[in-house]
C-alpha positions as CSV (number, residue, x, y, z in Angstrom):
1,M,136.7,129.9,88.8
2,K,133.5,128.9,87.2
3,V,131.4,126.7,89.5
4,Q,129.4,124.2,87.6
5,P,126.5,122.5,89.5
6,S,125.7,118.9,88.9
7,Q,122.9,118.0,86.6
8,K,121.1,116.6,89.7
9,M,121.0,120.1,91.2
10,S,118.4,121.1,88.6
11,L,116.0,118.8,90.5
12,F,116.4,120.8,93.7
13,A,114.7,124.2,93.1
14,P,115.0,127.0,95.6
15,S,112.2,126.8,98.2
16,I,109.4,129.4,98.1
17,F,109.8,129.7,101.8
18,G,112.7,132.0,101.4
19,D,110.8,134.3,99.1
20,L,107.9,134.4,101.6
21,K,110.2,135.3,104.4
22,Q,111.9,138.0,102.3
23,C,108.5,139.6,101.5
24,A,107.5,139.4,105.1
25,R,110.7,141.1,106.3
26,E,110.1,143.9,103.8
27,Q,106.6,144.5,105.1
28,Q,107.8,144.3,108.7
29,A,110.4,147.0,107.9
30,K,107.5,149.2,106.8
31,G,105.7,148.8,110.1
32,M,103.5,145.9,109.3
33,E,102.8,143.5,112.2
34,L,103.2,140.0,111.0
35,I,101.1,136.9,111.8
36,D,103.3,134.1,110.5
37,L,101.4,130.9,109.7
38,S,103.9,129.5,107.2
39,L,106.3,127.1,108.9
40,G,105.2,124.2,111.1
41,S,107.7,125.1,113.7
42,P,106.3,124.6,117.3
43,D,105.8,127.8,119.3
44,I,105.4,125.9,122.5
45,P,108.6,125.1,124.4
46,P,109.5,121.6,125.6
47,A,108.3,120.6,129.0
48,A,110.3,122.2,131.8
49,F,111.6,118.9,133.1
50,L,113.0,118.1,129.6
51,R,114.8,121.4,129.4
52,E,116.3,120.9,132.9
53,M,117.4,117.4,132.1
54,M,119.1,118.6,128.9
55,S,120.9,121.3,130.8
56,E,122.3,118.9,133.4
57,L,123.4,116.3,130.8
58,T,125.3,118.8,128.7
59,K,127.5,119.5,131.8
60,L,128.8,116.0,131.9
61,E,132.2,115.4,130.5
62,T,131.2,112.0,129.2
63,S,128.3,113.4,127.0
64,Y,130.5,114.5,124.0
65,G,131.5,111.3,122.2
66,Y,130.2,109.7,119.1
67,T,127.0,107.7,119.6
68,L,127.1,106.0,116.2
69,T,123.9,103.9,115.8
70,G,122.5,105.5,119.0
71,V,121.9,104.7,122.6
72,Q,119.9,101.6,123.5
73,V,117.9,103.6,126.0
74,F,116.3,105.7,123.2
75,N,115.4,102.6,121.2
76,E,113.8,101.0,124.2
77,A,111.8,104.1,124.9
78,V,110.5,104.1,121.4
79,S,109.4,100.5,121.8
80,R,107.7,101.2,125.1
81,Y,105.9,104.2,123.5
82,Y,104.7,102.1,120.6
83,K,103.4,99.4,122.9
84,R,101.5,101.8,125.1
85,V,100.1,104.1,122.5
86,N,99.7,102.0,119.5
87,Q,99.6,98.4,120.8
88,V,102.5,97.5,118.5
89,V,105.4,95.4,119.8
90,L,108.8,96.4,118.5
91,D,112.2,94.8,119.1
92,P,114.4,97.7,120.1
93,S,117.5,96.1,118.7
94,T,116.3,95.2,115.3
95,E,113.1,97.1,114.6
96,V,114.1,100.7,115.6
97,I,116.6,103.2,114.1
98,Q,117.0,106.8,114.9
99,T,117.4,109.5,112.4
100,I,118.6,113.2,112.6
101,G,115.0,114.5,112.4
102,S,112.4,113.1,110.1
103,Q,113.7,115.3,107.2
104,E,117.0,113.4,107.1
105,G,115.3,110.0,107.3
106,L,112.8,110.8,104.6
107,V,115.4,112.1,102.2
108,H,117.9,109.3,102.6
109,L,115.4,106.4,102.9
110,P,114.7,106.0,99.1
111,V,118.5,105.7,98.6
112,A,118.4,102.4,100.5
113,F,115.7,100.8,98.4
114,C,115.4,102.5,95.0
115,D,117.7,102.3,91.9
116,P,117.7,105.0,89.2
117,G,114.5,104.8,87.2
118,D,112.6,102.9,89.9
119,I,109.1,104.3,90.5
120,V,108.0,105.7,93.9
121,L,104.3,106.2,94.6
122,T,103.7,109.5,96.3
123,T,100.9,112.0,96.5
124,N,100.1,115.4,94.9
125,P,100.2,117.5,97.1
126,A,102.8,116.1,99.4
127,Y,105.4,117.2,101.9
128,V,108.4,118.6,100.0
129,A,111.0,116.2,101.5
130,Y,109.4,113.2,99.7
131,D,110.4,114.5,96.2
132,A,113.8,115.5,97.5
133,G,114.5,111.9,98.6
134,I,113.1,110.4,95.4
135,H,115.3,112.7,93.3
136,L,118.4,112.0,95.4
137,A,117.9,108.2,94.7
138,G,117.4,108.9,91.0
139,A,114.0,107.3,91.1
140,E,110.8,108.5,89.3
141,P,107.8,109.8,91.3
142,Y,104.3,108.7,90.3
143,Y,101.8,111.2,91.8
144,M,98.5,110.1,93.2
145,P,96.1,113.1,93.6
146,L,94.5,114.0,96.9
147,T,91.0,115.0,96.0
148,K,88.1,116.2,98.1
149,E,86.0,113.5,96.4
150,N,88.1,110.8,97.9
151,G,88.4,112.3,101.3
152,Y,92.0,113.5,100.5
153,L,93.2,109.9,100.6
154,P,95.3,108.6,97.7
155,D,93.2,106.1,95.6
156,L,95.4,103.0,95.1
157,S,92.8,101.6,92.7
158,T,93.6,104.3,90.1
159,V,97.3,103.4,89.9
160,P,97.8,101.8,86.5
161,E,98.8,98.2,86.5
162,E,102.1,98.8,84.7
163,I,103.0,101.5,87.2
164,A,102.2,99.3,90.2
165,Q,104.2,96.5,88.8
166,K,107.3,98.7,88.6
167,A,106.9,100.5,91.8
168,K,109.4,100.0,94.7
169,L,108.1,102.4,97.4
170,L,104.8,103.9,98.5
171,I,105.0,107.0,100.7
172,L,101.9,107.9,102.8
173,N,101.4,110.7,105.4
174,L,98.2,110.5,107.5
175,P,97.3,112.8,109.1
176,G,99.3,114.7,106.6
177,N,101.2,117.8,105.6
178,P,99.8,119.8,104.0
179,V,96.4,117.9,103.9
180,P,95.5,116.6,107.3
181,A,93.4,113.6,106.2
182,M,92.8,110.8,108.7
183,P,93.5,107.1,108.0
184,S,91.1,104.2,108.8
185,T,91.6,100.6,109.6
186,E,90.0,99.7,106.3
187,Y,92.3,102.0,104.3
188,F,95.5,100.8,105.9
189,S,94.3,97.2,105.3
190,E,93.9,98.1,101.6
191,V,97.4,99.5,101.6
192,V,98.9,96.3,103.1
193,A,97.1,94.1,100.5
194,F,98.3,96.4,97.7
195,A,101.9,96.3,98.9
196,K,101.8,92.5,99.2
197,K,100.3,92.1,95.8
198,Y,103.0,94.2,94.0
199,N,105.9,93.8,96.4
200,I,106.1,97.4,97.3
201,I,107.7,98.8,100.5
202,V,105.4,101.2,102.4
203,L,106.7,104.2,104.4
204,H,104.1,105.8,106.5
205,D,105.1,109.3,107.8
206,A,103.4,109.6,111.2
207,A,104.9,113.0,112.2
208,Y,101.5,114.3,113.3
209,S,100.2,111.2,115.1
210,E,99.7,113.0,118.4
211,F,97.8,115.9,116.8
212,Y,94.1,114.8,117.0
213,F,91.3,117.0,118.4
214,E,88.3,114.7,118.7
215,G,87.7,110.9,119.0
216,D,90.5,108.4,118.9
217,A,94.1,108.9,118.1
218,P,95.2,108.4,114.4
219,L,96.0,104.8,113.7
220,S,99.6,103.6,113.4
221,F,100.2,101.9,110.1
222,L,102.1,99.2,112.0
223,A,99.0,98.4,114.0
224,T,97.4,97.0,110.8
225,P,97.7,93.2,110.4
226,G,100.6,92.4,108.0
227,A,101.9,95.9,108.0
228,K,105.3,95.0,109.5
229,E,105.8,92.5,106.6
230,V,105.7,95.3,104.1
231,G,106.7,98.5,105.6
232,L,108.0,101.1,108.0
233,E,106.7,104.1,110.0
234,I,108.7,107.3,110.6
235,N,108.0,109.6,113.5
236,S,109.6,112.6,115.0
237,L,109.8,114.4,118.3
238,S,109.9,117.7,116.6
239,K,106.2,118.5,116.7
240,S,104.6,116.4,119.4
241,F,107.3,117.1,122.0
242,S,108.5,120.6,120.8
243,L,112.0,119.3,120.2
244,A,112.3,120.5,116.6
245,G,115.8,122.0,117.0
246,T,117.2,118.9,118.6
247,R,116.7,117.0,115.3
248,I,115.7,113.6,116.5
249,A,113.3,111.1,115.0
250,Y,113.0,107.4,114.3
251,I,112.0,104.8,111.8
252,V,110.4,101.5,113.1
253,G,109.1,98.4,111.5
254,N,110.3,95.6,109.2
255,A,113.7,94.3,110.7
256,E,115.3,93.6,107.3
257,M,114.4,97.1,106.1
258,V,115.7,98.7,109.3
259,S,119.0,96.7,108.9
260,L,119.5,98.2,105.4
261,L,118.9,101.7,106.8
262,K,121.4,101.1,109.5
263,Q,123.9,100.0,106.8
264,L,123.3,103.2,104.9
265,K,123.5,105.5,107.9
266,S,126.7,104.0,109.1
267,N,128.2,105.6,106.0
268,L,126.5,109.0,106.5
269,D,126.7,110.0,110.2
270,F,128.2,109.2,113.6
271,G,125.0,109.6,115.6
272,I,123.1,112.3,117.6
273,F,124.3,114.1,120.6
274,E,123.8,111.8,123.6
275,P,121.9,114.2,125.8
276,I,119.4,114.7,123.1
277,Q,118.8,111.0,122.8
278,L,118.4,110.7,126.6
279,V,116.0,113.6,126.8
280,A,114.0,112.2,123.9
281,A,113.7,108.9,125.7
282,K,112.4,110.7,128.7
283,A,109.9,112.6,126.6
284,L,108.6,109.4,125.1
285,D,108.1,107.8,128.5
286,H,106.1,110.8,129.5
287,A,104.2,111.2,126.2
288,E,100.7,110.9,127.6
289,E,101.3,113.8,130.0
290,I,103.0,116.0,127.4
291,T,100.7,115.4,124.5
292,A,97.5,115.8,126.4
293,N,98.3,119.4,127.1
294,L,99.4,119.8,123.5
295,R,96.1,118.6,122.2
296,I,94.1,121.0,124.4
297,T,96.0,124.0,123.0
298,F,95.9,122.9,119.4
299,A,92.2,121.9,119.5
300,A,91.4,125.5,120.3
301,R,93.6,126.8,117.6
302,H,92.2,124.3,115.1
303,K,88.6,125.3,115.9
304,A,89.3,129.0,115.7
305,L,91.0,128.8,112.3
306,M,88.6,126.3,110.8
307,E,85.5,128.2,111.7
308,G,87.0,131.6,111.0
309,L,88.1,130.8,107.5
310,T,84.7,129.2,106.7
311,S,82.9,132.3,107.9
312,I,84.8,134.5,105.4
313,G,84.1,132.3,102.4
314,W,87.1,129.9,102.3
315,E,86.4,126.2,101.6
316,V,88.2,124.3,104.4
317,A,89.2,120.7,104.0
318,P,87.5,118.7,106.9
319,S,90.0,117.6,109.5
320,S,90.1,116.5,113.0
321,G,93.8,116.5,113.5
322,G,97.2,117.6,112.1
323,M,99.2,120.8,112.6
324,F,97.8,122.6,109.5
325,V,94.6,123.8,107.9
326,W,94.3,123.2,104.2
327,A,91.8,125.6,102.7
328,K,90.6,126.7,99.2
329,H,90.9,130.5,98.9
330,P,88.0,132.5,97.3
331,Y,90.1,134.8,95.2
332,D,90.5,135.2,91.4
333,L,94.3,134.8,91.6
334,D,96.7,131.9,91.6
335,S,97.7,130.7,95.1
336,K,101.3,132.0,94.9
337,S,100.0,135.5,94.1
338,V,97.5,135.3,96.9
339,A,100.3,134.4,99.3
340,F,102.3,137.5,98.5
341,E,99.2,139.8,98.4
342,A,98.2,138.5,101.8
343,I,101.6,139.5,103.2
344,K,101.5,142.9,101.6
345,Q,98.0,143.7,102.5
346,T,97.5,142.0,105.8
347,G,100.8,140.8,107.2
348,V,99.5,137.2,107.3
349,V,102.0,134.8,106.1
350,M,100.7,131.5,104.5
351,V,102.1,129.0,102.1
352,P,100.6,128.6,98.6
353,G,99.3,125.1,98.0
354,T,101.5,124.8,94.8
355,A,104.5,124.6,97.0
356,F,103.5,121.0,97.7
357,G,102.5,120.1,94.1
358,S,100.4,121.1,91.2
359,A,97.2,119.8,92.7
360,G,97.6,122.5,95.4
361,E,96.6,125.2,93.1
362,G,93.8,127.2,94.6
363,Y,94.7,126.2,98.1
364,M,96.7,127.6,101.0
365,R,98.4,125.9,103.9
366,L,98.1,127.6,107.3
367,A,100.0,126.3,110.3
368,L,98.5,126.3,113.8
369,V,101.6,128.0,115.3
370,Q,99.9,131.0,116.9
371,D,97.5,131.1,119.8
372,A,93.7,131.1,119.1
373,E,93.4,134.9,119.6
374,K,96.1,135.5,117.0
375,L,94.5,133.1,114.5
376,T,91.2,134.9,114.9
377,Q,93.0,138.2,114.3
378,A,94.6,136.6,111.1
379,V,91.1,135.7,109.8
380,Q,89.8,139.2,110.4
381,R,92.7,140.7,108.5
382,L,92.2,138.2,105.6
383,S,88.5,139.2,105.4
384,H,89.6,142.6,104.3
385,M,91.7,141.5,101.5
386,A,91.2,143.7,98.4
387,I,91.3,140.9,95.8
388,K,88.5,140.1,93.4
389,K,86.6,137.1,94.7
390,E,85.9,134.2,92.3
391,A,82.5,134.1,90.8
392,T,80.1,131.5,92.3
393,V,77.7,129.5,90.3
């Protein structure tokens, strides 16, 4: 038979990650030792006590039923975590909903709030799941560029009045993927005022909230006065707690918005495996212990890669957090070509900036998923790339 894809499938192009992996496998088969900095998949295992707890819970006969909207223990742990870490009070019954990882939450959320043709304000570059969710809802993205001149923060003042009037949703990600810019109280206050003025729902993706290497932790959007009136925050246990494969995250904030998401999700899934939820709750209750060690490790990696790339002529976006380094390469080639040449010549696997939007041309995203020594080795390999450097003025 002839299989005819839907018209909507034209909006979901194959990911470049598969092509990068294929190229890497081919070089590995030729004897090349790879240093893979492409995917932001944690290389540090979960804490031993979490692994032990998971093992014991999976042995229980009572662990295998549907959990539907989730166990209250998890919601209460999220509420305790937010109160301790962010000084934000959440009602665990009405202001917390779990999702099957942040990817699922991000992709499905626009369906709850946007009609076909509605405008969603997002950034360029941005994490790829945002566009997927916008397309799934049939909405239209309006891209706000992340520029060096504006500290890689989207400039809300440049959004045309007619666009702002039509917008239904604003998606932010600070510190972000791929650009790890940090928010400020002043910036989030501006976001709240903007959202109230134009009646726009705000979704802040806080997946990297525990990845900071100097100073204070990144601000929670919900800690901003008035934020809970206009929006939501999504966070995941994938990165901060090394629970990526368990697929558990949560959305918190405005109770009416959370209620709509619960209504949507009641038609989509029957909940997450109960042992995962209970282990996640334990992780949140021990967050300070777990994430302190995480930050020590990633601070060393961050320093090694930032300083290393700068020393070989790359222009690195300033950052004090996040799980990635966003850097402008010095070569006289487009970013996609640089990515494949780097694999072939050096075995270093990076993601071209254009995978995250047109404004990523000239940049590469490198994940901090190898130890500091390996990252230094990656920089040394890249320093020997046989590609023509861009002319400097």
